[in-house]
N, C-alpha and C positions, 0 to 999 in steps of 0.2 A: 388923579381923578379923571374918569371918562367924560368926554364931551356930552352935553345934553343932546337929546334927539333934535331939538330945534336948531342947534348949532350944526349938527351933522347934516341936516337937510339944507341949511343955508350954504354950507360948504359944498355939498353936492351940486346945488343949483349954480353956485359960482364956478365950480369946475366944469360943469356942462356948458355954461356960457363961454368960458375961456376956450374950451376945446372947439366949440363951434366957430369962434372967431379965428382961432389958429388954423383950422381946416380951410376956412375961406381964404385966409392970407396965403397959405401954402398953395391952394388950388389956383390962385391968381398969379403965382410966381412963374416966371419964364422957365425956370428949371423944371418945375413940375409939369408944365404944359409940354415941354420938349420930351420929358420922360414918358408921358402918357402917349404922345404921338409915336414914339419909338417902341415902347413896350406893349401898348394896348391900343392899337390904331382903331379898333372897332368898339371900344368901350364907350358906353354912355356915361359920361362923367357925373351927371346929376343923379343917376340911379345908383351908382356905386362909388360915390365920392369918399366916404369914410374908409372902406377897404383899400381904395387906391392910395389915399393919403397915408394910411398906416403902412402899406407895403413900401411906398416911396421913402418914408422916414426910416423904416427898417433897413432898406437897401443903402440909403445914404449914410446912415450911421455905421453899417457894416463896412462900407468902403472907407470911411474916415478912420475906423478903428484898425483897419488893415495897414 
């Protein structure tokens, strides 16, 4: 049985909130801050936080997978 639309909306809201908190935690980590300084020294973190976090996670996971 497919989830009801209210369940799907609730799940989406939960996912959005979790992603927001995760981004904040990652952005506050020393590893992320060092990576931004090394890779993107002129980046305005507030304006491009989500793309930076996504790229950081992708590169970190690729490194771990290697």
